[in-house]
C-alpha positions in Angstrom: 92.4 105.2 89.0 96.2 105.0 88.1 98.7 103.5 85.9 102.4 103.1 86.7 103.2 104.1 83.2 102.1 107.6 84.0 105.3 108.3 85.7 107.0 108.6 82.3 104.5 111.2 81.0 104.8 113.2 84.2 108.6 113.1 84.1 108.5 114.1 80.4 106.5 117.2 81.4 108.6 117.9 84.4 112.1 117.3 83.0 111.8 117.8 79.3 115.5 118.5 78.8 116.7 115.6 81.1 118.2 112.3 79.8 116.1 109.3 80.6 118.0 106.3 79.0 121.5 105.8 77.9 122.1 102.7 75.6 124.5 101.5 72.9 122.6 103.5 70.3 122.8 106.7 72.2 121.0 108.8 74.8 117.2 109.7 74.9 115.4 112.5 76.6 112.2 111.8 78.5 110.0 113.0 75.7 111.8 110.8 73.3 111.3 107.8 75.8 107.5 108.5 75.8 107.6 108.5 72.0 109.4 105.1 72.0 106.9 103.7 74.6 104.0 105.0 72.5 105.3 103.6 69.3 105.8 100.3 71.0 102.3 100.4 72.5 100.9 100.9 69.0 102.7 97.8 67.9 101.3 95.8 70.8 97.6 97.2 70.0 98.3 96.0 66.3 99.0 92.6 67.8 95.6 92.6 69.5 97.0 93.3 73.0 94.2 94.6 75.2 93.9 95.6 78.8 94.4 92.7 81.1 96.2 90.7 78.5 99.5 89.2 79.7 102.7 89.8 77.7 105.7 87.5 78.5 109.2 88.8 77.6 112.8 87.6 78.1 115.2 90.4 77.5 118.6 91.4 78.8 119.1 94.8 80.4 118.8 97.5 77.6 116.5 100.5 76.6 114.4 97.9 74.9 113.4 96.1 78.1 112.4 99.5 79.7 110.5 100.6 76.6 108.6 97.3 76.4 107.8 97.4 80.1 106.1 100.7 80.1 104.5 100.1 76.7 102.8 97.0 78.0 101.6 99.0 81.1 100.5 101.9 78.9 98.1 99.8 77.1 96.6 98.5 80.3 98.3 95.0 79.8 100.2 93.0 82.3 104.0 92.8 82.0 105.6 89.3 82.7 109.4 89.7 82.7 111.4 86.5 83.1 115.1 86.0 83.7 117.2 86.0 80.5 119.0 83.0 81.8 115.9 80.9 81.9 115.9 77.9 79.5 113.3 77.3 76.8 111.5 74.8 79.0 111.3 77.3 81.9 110.1 80.0 79.5 107.3 77.9 78.1 106.1 76.7 81.5 105.8 80.4 82.5 104.0 81.3 79.3 101.3 78.7 79.9 100.8 79.5 83.5 100.3 83.3 82.8 98.3 82.5 79.6 100.5 85.1 77.8 98.9 86.5 74.6 102.2 87.5 73.3 105.7 86.2 74.1 108.8 88.0 73.3 112.5 86.9 73.5 115.8 88.0 72.2 116.7 84.2 72.1 115.8 82.5 68.9 116.0 79.0 70.6 112.9 80.1 72.8 110.7 80.4 69.6 108.8 83.4 70.7 106.0 85.2 68.8 108.2 88.3 68.4 112.0 88.8 68.6 113.1 91.7 70.9 115.1 93.2 68.1 111.9 94.3 66.4 111.4 96.7 69.5 114.8 98.2 68.9 113.8 99.1 65.4 110.8 101.2 66.7 113.1 104.0 68.0 113.5 105.0 64.4 109.7 105.0 63.6 107.5 108.0 63.3 106.1 109.7 66.3 102.6 108.6 67.5 100.3 111.1 69.1 98.5 109.6 72.1 96.7 111.0 75.1 98.6 108.8 77.5 98.4 105.5 79.4 95.1 103.5 79.6 93.4 104.2 82.9 93.7 101.3 85.4 92.4 100.8 88.9 95.1 100.8 91.7 94.4 97.2 92.3 94.7 96.1 88.8 97.7 93.9 88.1 100.6 95.6 86.4 103.2 92.8 86.5 103.6 89.2 87.3 107.0 87.9 88.6 107.9 84.2 89.0 109.7 83.5 92.3 110.8 80.1 93.5 108.6 78.4 96.0 109.2 75.7 98.6 107.1 73.2 96.6 109.4 73.4 93.5 106.8 75.2 91.3 107.6 78.8 91.2 105.2 81.2 92.6 103.6 83.7 90.2 103.3 86.9 92.2 100.9 89.5 91.0 101.8 93.0 91.7 99.3 95.9 91.2 99.9 99.3 89.8 99.6 100.6 93.4 102.1 98.0 94.8 104.8 99.1 92.2 104.0 102.8 92.3 104.2 103.0 96.1 107.6 101.4 96.2 109.0 103.5 93.3 107.7 106.8 94.9 109.3 105.8 98.3 112.7 104.8 97.0 112.8 107.9 94.7 111.8 110.4 97.4 112.7 108.8 100.7 115.4 106.3 100.5 118.2 108.8 99.9 118.7 112.5 100.2 116.8 114.6 97.5 120.0 115.5 95.6 120.8 111.8 95.0 117.9 111.4 92.4 116.8 113.8 89.6 118.0 115.4 86.4 121.8 115.4 86.2 122.1 112.2 88.3 122.7 108.8 86.8 122.1 105.2 87.9 123.1 101.9 86.3 120.8 98.8 86.0 123.2 96.1 87.0 120.8 93.4 88.2 118.4 91.9 85.6 115.3 94.0 85.3 113.3 90.8 85.4 114.0 91.0 89.2 111.8 93.2 91.3 114.8 94.7 93.2 116.4 96.1 90.0 112.9 97.0 88.5 112.1 99.2 91.5 115.4 100.5 92.8 117.1 101.1 89.5 114.4 101.6 86.7 111.2 102.8 88.3 112.6 105.0 91.0 115.1 106.7 88.6 112.4 107.4 86.0 110.0 108.7 88.7 112.7 111.1 89.9 114.0 112.3 86.5 117.4 110.5 86.6 119.2 109.0 83.8 119.4 105.1 83.5 122.1 103.1 81.8 122.4 99.2 81.6 124.6 96.3 81.9 123.3 93.3 79.8 125.3 90.9 82.0 127.3 91.5 85.0 130.9 92.2 84.6 132.8 94.0 87.4 135.3 95.7 85.1 132.6 96.8 82.7 130.5 98.2 85.6 133.5 100.1 86.9 134.1 101.6 83.4 130.6 102.6 83.1 130.5 104.3 86.5 133.5 106.4 85.7 132.6 107.1 82.1 128.9 107.9 82.6 129.4 109.5 86.0 127.1 107.0 87.7 126.2 108.2 91.1 123.7 105.6 92.4 123.3 101.9 91.8 121.8 98.8 93.4 123.9 95.6 93.9 123.8 92.3 95.7 126.7 91.6 98.0 128.7 89.3 95.6 128.5 92.1 93.0 129.7 94.6 95.5 132.7 92.3 96.4 133.6 91.9 92.8 133.5 95.6 92.2 136.1 96.0 94.9 138.2 93.6 93.1 137.9 95.4 89.9 138.8 98.7 91.7 141.9 97.0 93.1 142.9 96.0 89.6 142.4 99.4 88.1 142.6 102.1 90.8 141.2 105.5 90.2 138.6 108.0 91.1 134.9 106.8 91.2 132.0 109.2 91.1 129.5 106.7 93.0 127.9 108.4 95.9 125.3 105.9 97.1 125.0 102.1 96.7 121.8 100.2 97.6 122.8 96.7 98.7 120.2 94.0 99.1 119.1 90.6 97.9 121.1 88.7 100.5 122.7 89.3 104.0 125.8 91.7 103.7 128.6 91.5 106.3 129.7 94.7 108.2 133.2 94.0 107.0 132.2 94.3 103.3 130.2 97.4 103.9 133.2 98.9 105.6 135.6 97.9 102.9 133.2 99.3 100.2 132.7 102.6 101.8 136.3 103.1 102.3 137.4 102.1 98.8 134.9 104.2 97.0 134.2 106.9 99.5 130.5 106.0 99.1 127.5 105.7 101.4 126.2 102.2 101.5 122.4 101.8 102.4 121.1 98.3 103.4 117.6 97.0 102.7 115.4 94.0 102.9 112.4 93.0 100.8 110.9 90.3 98.7 108.9 90.2 95.4 105.6 90.1 97.4 106.4 93.5 98.9 107.4 95.1 95.5 110.1 94.6 97.0 111.4 97.1 99.5 109.9 96.9 103.0 112.8 97.6 105.4 115.6 100.0 104.7 118.5 101.9 106.4 118.4 105.4 104.9 121.6 107.6 105.4 120.3 109.3 108.3 119.2 106.1 110.1 121.7 104.7 112.6 123.7 101.7 111.4 123.5 98.6 113.7 125.6 95.6 112.8 123.8 93.0 110.9 120.5 95.1 110.7 118.7 95.7 107.5 117.3 99.0 108.6 113.9 100.0 109.9 110.5 99.7 108.3 110.2 101.6 105.0 107.9 104.6 105.3 105.2 102.9 103.2 105.4 99.6 105.1 104.5 98.2 108.6 106.4 95.4 110.1 105.6 93.0 113.1 106.6 89.6 114.1 104.6 86.6 115.3 105.9 85.7 118.8 106.0 82.2 120.2 102.4 82.5 121.4 101.3 83.4 117.9 100.6 87.1 118.8 101.4 89.8 116.3 103.8 92.1 118.1 105.8 95.2 116.9 109.1 94.1 118.5 110.5 90.8 119.5 111.6 87.7 117.7 109.5 85.5 115.3 108.3 85.3 111.7 108.4 88.6 110.0 105.1 90.1 109.0 104.6 93.0 106.5 101.7 95.2 105.7 101.2 98.2 103.5 100.5 99.4 99.9 103.5 97.5 98.5 102.3 94.1 99.6 100.7 91.9 96.9 97.2 90.7 97.6 97.3 87.5 95.7 99.2 85.1 93.5 98.4 84.4 89.8 96.3 81.4 90.7 94.2 83.5 92.8 95.7 82.1 96.1 95.4 84.9 98.7 98.8 86.1 99.8 97.8 88.0 103.0 95.7 87.6 106.1 94.0 90.7 107.2 96.4 92.5 105.0 99.6 91.0 106.7 101.9 89.0 104.6 104.0 86.1 106.2 107.4 86.3 104.8 108.7 83.0 106.0 111.7 84.7 107.4 112.8 84.6 111.0 113.4 88.1 112.3 114.1 90.0 115.4 112.9 93.8 115.7 114.4 95.7 118.5 112.7 98.4 120.6 113.9 101.0 118.2 112.5 99.3 115.2 115.6 98.0 113.7 115.2 94.7 111.9 117.6 91.8 112.0 117.0 88.8 109.6 118.2 85.7 111.7 117.2 82.8 109.4 114.3 81.4 107.2 111.5 79.4 108.2 111.2 78.1 104.6 113.9 76.3 102.7 114.5 78.8 100.0 118.3 79.2 99.0 119.3 82.7 98.2 122.3 82.7 95.7 123.5 86.1 94.4 120.1 87.6 95.3 118.2 85.0 93.4 115.6 82.7 95.2 116.2 79.1 94.3 114.0 76.4 95.4 115.9 73.3 96.5 112.9 71.1 95.4 113.2 72.3 91.9 116.9 71.4 91.7 116.1 68.1 93.2 113.5 67.4 90.6 115.9 68.3 87.8 118.5 65.9 89.3 116.0 63.1 89.9 114.8 63.3 86.2 118.2 61.8 85.3 117.8 58.0 84.8 120.8 57.2 86.8 119.6 59.0 90.0 117.5 57.3 92.7 117.1 60.4 94.9 118.6 63.9 95.5 118.7 66.3 98.3 119.7 70.0 98.0 120.7 72.6 100.6 122.3 76.1 100.7 125.6 76.4 102.4 126.8 79.8 103.6 129.3 81.4 101.2 131.0 84.8 101.6 130.9 85.5 97.8 127.4 84.4 96.7 125.5 84.4 100.1 124.7 80.6 99.8 126.1 78.1 97.4 123.9 75.4 96.0 125.1 71.9 97.1 123.3 68.7 95.9 123.8 65.3 97.4 122.6 62.5 95.2 122.3 58.7 95.4 123.1 57.2 92.0 122.3 53.7 90.7 125.7 52.8 89.5 129.2 54.3 89.6 128.9 54.9 85.8 126.8 57.9 86.6 129.4 60.8 86.9 129.2 64.2 88.4 129.7 65.5 84.9 126.6 63.7 83.7 124.5 65.3 86.6 126.0 68.7 85.8 124.7 68.2 82.3 121.3 67.4 83.3 121.1 70.6 85.4 122.3 72.6 82.5 119.6 71.5 80.2 116.8 71.9 82.8 117.8 74.9 85.0 118.9 78.4 84.5 122.6 79.1 85.5 121.8 80.7 88.8 119.8 77.5 89.8 122.4 75.0 89.0 124.4 73.4 91.9 127.7 74.8 92.7 128.7 71.3 94.0 127.2 67.8 93.5 128.2 65.0 95.9 127.5 61.4 95.4 126.4 59.9 98.7 125.0 56.5 100.1 121.9 58.0 101.5 119.9 61.2 102.1 118.4 61.9 105.5 114.6 61.9 105.1 111.5 62.4 107.5 108.7 60.0 108.1 106.8 61.6 105.2 109.7 61.3 102.8 110.7 64.9 103.0 114.4 65.7 103.0 115.8 66.7 106.4 117.8 69.6 105.3 119.5 70.5 108.7 120.6 66.9 108.9 121.8 66.9 105.2 123.5 70.2 105.7 125.3 68.8 108.8 126.2 65.6 106.8 127.8 67.7 104.0 129.8 69.9 106.3 131.3 67.1 108.2 
């Protein structure tokens, strides 16, 4: 039996004098963090939160979000973090789908049961003596993440305590040299901790190892550079677009940077950007690949793994990778749909839909694995758009546009972009010239989080569709590019 929250109690015993969190109100040791988590857990118990109950929350990066996450788990409940950019409608849909017993947000327009500011007040409360986290089975759900699906309805992915623990342990002990993590080292959570990449590679791995964790509540390259220098941040995790913007910030304000390692994932990164980043900061970049269903890391290039252009590394130590070849056979090398198996792979989705077959997860990504085990992601068999590391369903964007009374139909595709990975481009057929692009942008703002909103909206005469009425995305993409 296990509970992911035990990593805090263990770290408090192993590193009693180490700094755990650094926020606007100051720094906290590991024992102080355990006290905060325990106080928050008591607050949840007073609100009748019991093992297995879902607690939905929408909070920007801060000590409060880390405290709440582990407090929920410590009570045996299920954490359901959602993106701070989500609209009230998106928040309420997620709340209904996960049957949340308690909903928490820092945004008053969402009308939650409890404002996140209440959690911040708990840091000044009295200590609560407690034996430790409620025991849970390895397979019990620890967290649920919502990730865009090809149908337009976000998938609700259930990750178990074992899923998240196996990933945190591997990242903390195997992804980088031993000196990179631990007391005296410092990482910064740049990506939202509602995202599995940041949750594992910043928060959980750092706290497992005894590192200090600081936060950016929203991405700002200048503020990130300032925090790296002032707090002596040695490790962080970024998506390629954030890495590029950090380079620009360094060019505007040159100076020494203590950063030693940078984990880059969430979207393909060019060899040229890796080279520029390493030269500018005298830092080691490590590339990786994963998805929420794999908690998320399943392929990784550690510093002692040979770098091959466009490779995302080899199978992480806790994962096994295969591909489905043209004959439908599962093989360890070749080209086909990438398959993943291991303790980090989720078994099911929230609606009980089975995620794997014989333990193997079909990723929907087309990949090549060479004879040395290096993985090259060559495309996607599904239509998901990856913008700044976020998965965006084109169907969800199409539905938002088609809800406008002046739109007959819409088609959405991702177009390769050097800064964000893929930009979201929408083609719409309008009922009259009176419907402007500004009108359509407004419809998206009210229905979609910022990262899901189209970068461009084009009015067109028709949208290429198949016999079943499905958007022919390759044809639409070609139409847009000509």
